[in-house]
C-alpha positions in Angstrom: 4.8 -56.1 25.6 8.2 -56.4 24.0 8.1 -57.9 20.5 8.9 -61.6 20.5 11.0 -61.1 17.3 12.1 -58.2 15.1 10.3 -56.8 12.1 12.0 -58.4 9.1 13.4 -56.4 6.3 15.1 -57.1 3.0 15.6 -56.1 -0.6 14.2 -58.9 -2.8 10.7 -59.4 -1.3 8.6 -60.3 1.7 6.0 -62.9 2.4 3.9 -63.6 5.4 1.3 -66.4 5.5 -0.6 -68.4 8.0 1.6 -71.5 7.4 5.4 -71.5 7.1 5.4 -73.8 4.1 3.3 -71.4 2.2 5.6 -68.5 3.1 8.6 -70.5 2.0 7.0 -71.4 -1.3 6.2 -67.7 -2.0 9.7 -66.6 -1.1 11.2 -69.2 -3.5 9.1 -67.7 -6.3 10.4 -64.2 -5.5 14.0 -65.4 -5.4 13.6 -67.1 -8.8 12.4 -63.9 -10.4 8.6 -64.0 -10.0 6.7 -61.0 -8.8 4.4 -60.6 -5.7 1.4 -61.9 -7.5 3.2 -65.1 -8.7 4.4 -65.6 -5.2 0.9 -65.1 -3.7 -0.6 -67.7 -6.1 2.1 -70.3 -5.2 1.6 -69.7 -1.5 -2.2 -69.8 -1.9 -2.1 -73.3 -3.6 0.2 -74.5 -0.8 -2.3 -73.3 1.8 -5.0 -75.4 0.1 -2.9 -78.5 0.7 -1.4 -77.9 4.2 -4.4 -76.2 5.8 -7.3 -78.3 4.5 -9.3 -77.7 7.6 -9.4 -74.0 6.7 -9.5 -73.8 2.9 -9.4 -75.7 -0.4 -10.0 -75.4 -4.1 -13.8 -75.8 -3.5 -13.9 -72.7 -1.3 -13.5 -68.9 -1.8 -10.8 -66.2 -1.9 -10.8 -62.5 -1.8 -7.7 -60.7 -3.1 -6.5 -57.1 -3.0 -3.5 -55.8 -5.0 -1.7 -52.6 -5.8 1.5 -51.6 -7.6 3.9 -48.6 -7.7 2.4 -47.3 -10.9 -1.2 -47.9 -10.0 -3.2 -45.0 -8.6 -6.0 -47.4 -7.4 -6.0 -50.9 -6.1 -7.7 -53.8 -7.7 -9.9 -56.4 -6.0 -10.4 -59.9 -7.3 -13.6 -61.6 -6.2 -13.1 -65.3 -5.9 -16.5 -65.7 -4.1 -18.6 -68.0 -6.2 -22.4 -67.4 -6.4 -25.2 -69.6 -5.2 -26.6 -72.1 -7.6 -29.4 -70.8 -9.9 -31.8 -73.3 -8.3 -31.1 -71.9 -4.8 -34.2 -69.9 -3.8 -36.0 -69.4 -0.5 -38.8 -71.5 -2.0 -36.4 -74.4 -2.7 -35.5 -74.5 1.0 -39.1 -74.0 2.1 -40.1 -77.0 0.0 -37.5 -79.0 2.0 -39.1 -77.9 5.3 -36.1 -75.8 6.2 -36.2 -72.3 7.8 -32.5 -71.6 7.4 -29.6 -72.7 5.3 -27.7 -75.4 7.1 -24.0 -74.8 7.9 -22.7 -78.1 6.6 -23.4 -80.6 3.9 -24.3 -80.0 0.3 -27.2 -77.5 0.4 -25.0 -74.4 1.2 -22.6 -75.2 -1.6 -21.7 -72.2 -3.9 -19.7 -72.3 -7.1 -16.1 -72.9 -6.0 -14.4 -69.6 -6.4 -10.9 -70.1 -4.9 -9.3 -71.9 -7.9 -10.6 -69.3 -10.4 -9.7 -66.4 -8.1 -6.1 -67.5 -7.8 -5.8 -68.1 -11.6 -7.2 -64.7 -12.3 -4.6 -63.0 -10.2 -1.9 -65.0 -12.0 -3.3 -64.2 -15.5 -3.9 -60.5 -14.9 -0.9 -59.5 -12.9 1.6 -62.4 -12.7 4.5 -63.2 -14.9 5.2 -67.0 -14.4 3.5 -70.0 -15.9 1.0 -72.2 -14.1 3.5 -75.0 -13.8 5.8 -72.7 -11.8 3.3 -71.7 -9.2 1.6 -75.1 -8.9 4.8 -77.1 -8.4 5.1 -76.5 -4.6 1.5 -77.6 -3.9 1.9 -80.7 -6.1 5.0 -81.6 -4.3 3.4 -81.3 -0.8 0.3 -83.2 -1.9 2.3 -86.0 -3.5 5.3 -86.3 -1.1 3.6 -85.2 2.1 3.8 -82.5 4.7 3.7 -82.5 8.5 0.1 -82.6 9.6 -1.1 -79.7 11.8 -2.6 -80.6 15.2 -5.8 -78.8 14.2 -6.2 -81.0 11.1 -5.4 -84.2 13.0 -7.9 -83.3 15.7 -10.6 -82.5 13.2 -10.1 -85.8 11.4 -10.2 -87.6 14.8 -13.4 -86.0 15.9 -15.1 -86.5 12.6 -13.8 -90.0 12.0 -17.1 -91.7 12.8 -18.8 -89.5 10.2 -16.1 -90.2 7.7 -16.3 -93.9 8.2 -20.1 -94.2 7.8 -21.5 -91.2 5.9 -18.9 -88.9 4.3 -16.9 -91.9 2.9 -15.0 -89.7 0.4 -13.5 -87.8 3.3 -12.7 -91.1 4.9 -10.8 -92.2 1.8 -8.6 -89.1 2.0 -8.2 -88.5 5.7 -8.4 -91.9 7.4 -6.1 -94.9 7.2 -7.7 -98.2 8.1 -10.5 -96.2 9.6 -8.3 -94.2 12.0 -7.3 -90.5 11.9 -3.7 -89.6 11.3 -1.5 -88.3 14.1 -0.4 -84.6 14.5 3.0 -84.1 13.0 2.8 -87.2 10.9 3.7 -87.1 7.2 0.4 -86.7 5.3 -0.3 -87.1 1.6 -3.3 -86.3 -0.6 -2.6 -88.1 -3.8 -6.0 -87.4 -5.2 -5.4 -83.6 -4.9 -2.0 -84.0 -6.5 -3.5 -85.8 -9.4 -6.2 -83.1 -9.8 -3.5 -80.4 -10.0 -1.4 -82.5 -12.4 -4.4 -83.1 -14.7 -5.3 -79.4 -14.7 -1.7 -78.6 -15.6 -1.6 -81.4 -18.3 -4.7 -80.0 -20.0 -3.4 -76.5 -19.8 -0.1 -77.3 -21.4 -1.7 -79.4 -24.1 -3.9 -76.5 -25.1 -1.2 -74.0 -25.9 2.4 -72.9 -25.4 1.2 -69.4 -24.4 1.2 -68.5 -20.7 -2.2 -66.8 -20.7 -3.8 -69.4 -22.9 -2.6 -72.1 -20.5 -4.1 -70.4 -17.5 -7.4 -70.0 -19.4 -7.3 -73.7 -20.3 -6.8 -74.7 -16.7 -9.9 -72.5 -15.8 -11.9 -74.3 -18.5 -10.8 -77.7 -17.3 -11.8 -76.9 -13.7 -15.2 -75.2 -14.4 -16.3 -76.9 -17.6 -14.0 -79.9 -18.0 -13.0 -82.9 -16.0 -13.3 -81.2 -12.5 -16.9 -80.0 -13.2 -17.8 -83.5 -14.5 -16.4 -85.1 -11.3 -18.4 -82.6 -9.2 -21.6 -83.5 -11.1 -21.0 -87.2 -10.8 -20.5 -86.8 -7.0 -23.6 -84.7 -6.6 -25.7 -87.2 -8.7 -24.7 -89.8 -6.2 -27.5 -88.9 -3.9 -28.1 -87.0 -0.6 -25.5 -86.7 2.1 -26.0 -86.2 5.8 -25.8 -82.6 7.0 -26.4 -80.4 10.0 -30.2 -81.1 10.0 -29.6 -84.7 11.0 -30.9 -85.8 7.6 -29.5 -86.2 4.1 -30.0 -83.6 1.4 -28.8 -83.3 -2.2 -27.0 -80.2 -3.5 -28.7 -77.5 -5.6 -25.4 -76.9 -7.3 -24.8 -78.3 -10.8 -22.0 -78.3 -13.3 -23.9 -75.7 -15.3 -23.5 -73.3 -12.4 -19.7 -73.8 -12.5 -19.6 -73.3 -16.3 -21.4 -70.0 -16.1 -19.0 -68.3 -13.6 -15.8 -66.3 -14.0 -14.0 -64.3 -11.2 -14.2 -60.5 -11.5 -11.5 -57.9 -11.3 -12.7 -54.4 -10.2 -11.4 -51.3 -8.5 -11.3 -51.8 -4.8 -13.4 -49.8 -2.4 -11.2 -47.2 -0.7 -11.2 -44.2 1.7 -8.4 -41.9 2.8 -7.1 -42.0 6.4 -4.6 -39.3 7.0 -1.7 -39.8 4.7 -3.0 -43.2 3.8 -5.5 -44.6 1.4 -7.0 -47.9 2.5 -8.4 -50.3 0.0 -10.9 -53.1 0.7 -13.1 -55.5 -1.2 -16.6 -54.2 -1.9 -19.9 -54.8 -0.1 -20.2 -58.3 -1.4 -17.9 -58.8 1.5 -17.7 -57.3 4.9 -14.6 -55.3 3.7 -16.1 -51.7 3.8 -16.8 -52.2 7.6 -13.1 -51.5 8.1 -13.4 -48.2 6.3 -16.5 -47.2 8.3 -14.6 -47.9 11.5 -11.7 -45.8 10.4 -14.0 -43.0 9.4 -15.7 -43.0 12.8 -12.4 -43.2 14.7 -11.0 -40.1 12.9 -13.0 -38.0 15.3 -11.1 -39.3 18.3 -7.6 -38.6 19.6 -6.5 -42.2 19.6 -2.8 -41.3 19.8 -3.6 -39.6 23.1 -4.9 -42.9 24.6 -2.8 -45.9 25.6 -3.5 -48.9 23.4 -4.3 -51.1 26.4 -6.5 -48.4 28.2 -10.2 -48.6 28.8 -10.7 -45.4 26.9 -9.1 -46.9 23.8 -10.9 -50.3 24.0 -14.3 -48.6 24.7 -13.9 -46.2 21.8 -12.8 -48.8 19.3 -15.5 -51.3 20.4 -18.4 -48.7 20.2 -17.3 -47.7 16.7 -17.1 -51.3 15.7 -20.7 -51.9 16.9 -22.0 -49.0 14.7 -20.1 -50.1 11.6 -21.0 -53.8 11.9 -24.7 -52.9 12.5 -24.5 -51.2 9.1 -22.8 -54.2 7.6 -25.7 -56.4 8.7 -28.3 -54.0 7.5 -26.9 -52.8 4.2 -24.2 -55.1 2.7 -24.8 -57.6 0.0 -24.1 -58.5 -3.6 -24.2 -55.1 -5.5 -25.1 -56.9 -8.7 -28.5 -57.7 -7.1 -29.1 -54.8 -4.7 -28.5 -51.1 -4.7 -26.0 -50.8 -1.8 -25.8 -47.2 -0.4 -22.0 -47.4 -0.1 -21.2 -43.8 -0.9 -23.6 -42.6 1.8 -22.3 -45.1 4.3 -18.7 -43.8 3.8 -19.7 -40.1 3.5 -18.4 -37.5 6.0 -21.9 -36.2 6.9 -23.2 -39.7 7.6 -20.1 -40.5 9.7 -20.5 -37.4 11.8 -24.1 -38.3 12.5 -23.1 -41.8 13.5 -20.1 -40.7 15.6 -22.5 -38.7 17.9 -23.8 -42.1 19.1 -20.5 -42.9 20.7 -20.8 -41.9 24.4 -19.1 -42.7 27.7 -21.3 -45.8 28.3 -21.7 -49.0 26.3 -24.7 -49.3 24.0 -25.7 -53.0 23.9 -28.1 -53.2 21.0 -27.6 -53.0 17.3 -28.0 -49.5 15.8 -28.0 -49.6 12.0 -28.1 -46.1 10.4 -30.3 -44.6 7.7 -27.9 -43.7 4.9 -29.5 -41.3 2.4 -32.6 -41.4 4.5 -33.3 -45.1 3.8 -34.7 -47.4 6.4 -33.2 -50.8 7.2 -34.2 -54.0 8.8 -32.2 -56.8 10.3 -33.7 -60.2 9.8 -33.4 -62.2 13.0 -31.6 -65.5 12.9 -34.1 -68.2 12.1 -34.8 -70.5 15.1 -32.5 -73.5 14.9 -34.7 -76.6 14.4 -33.8 -79.6 16.5 -32.1 -82.1 14.1 -33.1 -85.7 14.0 -30.2 -87.2 16.0 -31.5 -90.8 16.1 -28.4 -92.8 15.7 -26.2 -89.6 15.6 -25.4 -88.7 19.2 -21.7 -88.4 19.1 -19.6 -85.2 19.3 -19.3 -85.0 15.5 -23.0 -84.3 15.0 -22.9 -81.3 17.4 -19.9 -80.0 15.5 -21.8 -80.1 12.2 -24.4 -77.8 13.6 -21.9 -75.0 13.8 -21.0 -73.6 10.4 -17.4 -72.5 11.4 -14.6 -74.8 10.1 -13.0 -75.1 13.6 -13.6 -78.1 15.8 -15.0 -76.1 18.7 -13.6 -76.4 22.1 -15.0 -74.6 25.2 -11.6 -73.4 26.3 -10.2 -71.9 23.1 -11.0 -68.9 20.9 -12.6 -69.7 17.5 -10.5 -69.3 14.5 -10.7 -70.1 10.8 -9.5 -69.2 7.3 -6.0 -68.6 5.8 -4.1 -65.5 4.8 -1.1 -64.6 2.6 0.5 -61.2 2.0 3.4 -60.5 -0.3 5.4 -57.4 -1.2 8.2 -57.4 -3.9 11.1 -55.0 -4.5 9.1 -53.4 -7.4 6.4 -52.2 -5.0 3.8 -54.7 -6.0 1.7 -55.7 -2.9 -1.0 -58.3 -2.5 -3.1 -59.5 0.4 -5.4 -62.5 0.0 -7.8 -64.2 2.4 -8.8 -67.8 1.5 -11.4 -70.0 3.1 -14.2 -72.5 2.5 -14.1 -76.0 1.3 -13.3 -77.0 4.9 -12.6 -80.5 6.1 -15.5 -80.2 8.5 -18.0 -78.5 6.2 -18.9 -80.9 3.4 -18.1 -84.4 2.2 -15.0 -84.6 0.1 -15.1 -85.6 -3.6 -12.7 -88.5 -3.3 -11.5 -88.5 -7.0 -10.7 -84.8 -6.7 -9.3 -84.7 -3.2 -11.3 -81.9 -1.8 -14.9 -80.9 -0.6 -17.1 -78.1 -1.7 -17.7 -74.9 0.3 -20.6 -73.9 2.5 -20.6 -70.1 2.2 -24.3 -70.1 1.3 -25.1 -70.5 5.0 -24.4 -66.8 5.5 -27.5 -65.8 3.5 -31.0 -65.1 4.7 -34.1 -66.9 3.5 -36.2 -63.9 4.4 -36.7 -61.9 1.2 -36.0 -58.3 0.6 -32.7 -57.9 2.5 -29.4 -57.1 0.7 -28.1 -60.5 1.8 -31.2 -62.5 1.0 -30.8 -65.7 -0.9 -31.3 -65.6 -4.7 -30.1 -67.9 -7.4 -26.8 -66.7 -8.9 -26.2 -64.2 -6.1 -23.0 -64.0 -4.1 -23.4 -64.6 -0.3 -21.8 -61.8 1.7 -18.4 -63.1 2.7 -16.3 -62.4 5.8 -13.1 -62.6 3.7 -11.5 -59.1 4.0 -7.8 -58.5 3.0 -6.4 -55.0 3.1 -3.9 -53.1 0.9 -2.8 -49.6 1.8 -1.0 -46.8 -0.1 0.8 -44.0 1.6 1.3 -40.7 -0.3 0.1 -42.5 -3.4 2.7 -45.3 -3.2 2.2 -49.0 -2.1 2.8 -49.3 1.6 1.1 -52.2 3.4 -0.7 -55.5 2.8 -2.3 -57.4 5.7 -5.0 -59.8 6.7 -6.0 -62.4 9.3 -8.2 -65.4 9.8 -11.1 -64.9 12.0 -14.5 -64.8 10.3 -16.5 -61.8 11.4 -13.7 -60.6 13.6 -11.2 -60.1 10.8 -11.9 -56.4 10.4 -11.6 -55.8 14.2 -8.3 -57.6 14.7 -6.7 -56.1 11.6 -8.0 -52.7 12.5 -6.1 -52.9 15.8 -3.0 -53.9 13.9 -3.4 -50.9 11.5 -4.0 -48.5 14.4 -0.9 -49.9 16.1 1.1 -48.7 13.1 -0.6 -45.5 12.3 -1.8 -44.1 15.7 1.0 -45.5 17.9 4.0 -45.7 15.6 4.7 -49.4 16.1 6.7 -51.4 13.6 4.8 -54.2 11.8 5.9 -57.0 14.1 5.1 -55.0 17.3 1.7 -54.1 15.9 0.8 -57.8 15.5 1.5 -58.4 19.2 -0.6 -55.7 20.8 -3.5 -56.6 23.0 -6.3 -58.1 20.9 -10.0 -57.8 21.6 -13.4 -57.7 19.8 -17.1 -57.3 20.3 -19.5 -60.2 19.7 -22.6 -58.0 19.6 -23.0 -58.4 15.8 -24.8 -61.6 14.8 -22.3 -64.1 13.4 -22.3 -64.7 9.7 -22.1 -68.5 10.2 -24.7 -70.9 11.5 -26.2 -70.6 14.2 -25.7 -66.8 13.8 -25.0 -66.3 17.4 -25.2 -62.8 18.9 -24.0 -61.8 22.3 -25.1 -58.3 23.1 -22.7 -56.3 25.1 -19.9 -58.9 25.1 -16.4 -57.7 24.7 -13.8 -60.5 24.4 -10.3 -59.6 25.6 -7.1 -61.6 26.1 -6.4 -62.3 29.7 -3.2 -60.3 29.7 -5.5 -57.2 29.6 -4.9 -55.2 32.8 -7.4 -55.8 35.6 -8.0 -52.0 35.9 -9.0 -51.9 32.3 -11.4 -54.8 32.7 -13.0 -53.2 35.7 -13.5 -49.8 34.0 -15.0 -51.5 30.9 -17.4 -53.4 33.2 -18.3 -50.1 34.9 -19.1 -48.6 31.5 -21.6 -51.4 30.8 -19.5 -53.9 28.8 -19.8 -57.6 29.5 -16.1 -58.5 29.5 -15.1 -62.1 28.7 -11.5 -63.2 29.0 -9.8 -65.7 26.7 -6.2 -67.0 26.9 -3.4 -64.5 26.3 -2.3 -64.0 22.8 -5.1 -66.2 21.3 -7.0 -63.8 19.1 -6.2 -63.5 15.4 -3.2 -64.4 13.3 -2.3 -61.2 11.5 0.1 -61.4 8.6 1.6 -58.3 7.1 4.2 -57.1 4.5 5.0 -53.7 3.2 7.4 -51.3 1.5 9.2 -48.6 3.4 10.1 -45.1 2.1 13.7 -46.4 2.1 12.8 -49.0 -0.5 13.3 -51.9 1.9 10.5 -54.5 2.0 9.2 -55.5 5.4 7.3 -58.4 6.9 5.7 -59.5 10.2 3.7 -62.5 11.4 1.7 -62.6 14.5 3.1 -65.2 17.0 -0.5 -66.2 18.0 -1.1 -69.9 17.1 2.7 -70.5 16.6 1.9 -71.1 12.9 2.1 -67.9 10.8 5.5 -67.2 9.4 7.1 -64.2 7.8 10.2 -64.3 5.4 12.2 -61.5 3.9 15.0 -61.8 1.3 
């Protein structure tokens, strides 16, 4: 297809995010002298306000960054751990065989706020007041409500009126949901941000000290106290059809700080690709690249059956390893070096043949044996008095209000590149409008990432108190010839590292510019069990956009794939920025969803 718009280029900086107001906020920071990291933080806080159905301060963020003088990239883990009281026995005592996908039980320590602050403190240059100002303005003065947010509030309105009344105070007016496009305000959220800023500035005149004071106010001060008061208020209805109290406490918040470590990376031709570690699904991107190095992708057409089959079969192998081996490395010895080694990759590559393989095939890195805990059977919830659509929505752990006719999507993304060569990609999620009751005095709900963990013991992603659940959040930063080159990401849960891989291959294997690479045919396999409740797996299913050629679909079917079509240009929302060898910054935003926006200056 012809690109719908050109790749953008400029000299000051480039921002691409999943909402135009976030992109604009980031660009203003760059124009006023801030660097890429300042801009990303400002955009990230705006995303929390304008995309509340997909992220919030109570959720999570994964951030990758690199700079011209940095040989390696850093990753910031804004994934909070499970409460110390969260154990398999605790759920067994409640009569539960899995962690529900909504309510208070799956709540982790909120990591998003701390993650953004750590980026600002470690790598930014501006003060907290500078980067919080746009978010405060939109929360106080209002912003045009997205159709997805309005639809979620409308579907969930009966729940908000009767059970999750804090959510009702924020998202309903006289018991009714707001209309799409209407001016929407969240004064409680604005007041939370203002109070954080007030306590930060009262603590010190020093920039770094103010950021630390804001962290303290959130995790040990008034925010943590408000969270504890809310949780002490008793059980709240969740996906089980009953009410449960949280295992999370203010002490869990006080004990946590975000980490900054060297990103996991692997070379790919002239590139070095950096991903978050195995506490996320990030290394699965690197495993796919390693497998694909053995195929002549450039000799295939990007819409051909050969290409789709090869990419899908490699994805199946890499994601099988994700499910078998990835988890919090602070609790489990993850054989990451073996998983990324050349010898292991050659062995795995031999499994890619001309026909589809429609069962999971995890490998044996270093001779180790693995096991895949099957998804626990979903108990039938007690639906007495709860037979409306909203109860069915709660049973699915994704943030999206599911519709039979549309592809599932979730999460937010922002990427920034400045004229100095600083690049950052961040994927934020959790604390969704649909996931958990809002804390009315703070203006946001807690996250539900705990649902991704297993109650069966002995697996890398088994539940344990203080352990990080394996997250799907997976931004990417890339160097070329040792210099910053690309930053990109997409919403999409488990599919993020399939859709962004196709973007990256568009650039590297097929020579497309950034914008054209966001607009190539998108597809993914659903063979891997979903990270989110109810952990659905669909062996052999390959989802393609309906603009895929009929001959390609027929050939994939002949090879044993179960091809499922979805509307054209509906998969993923890739955002990307980068720095060219000519010193110009570049940006692109996928036109899918009509919401991501790229800006260059």
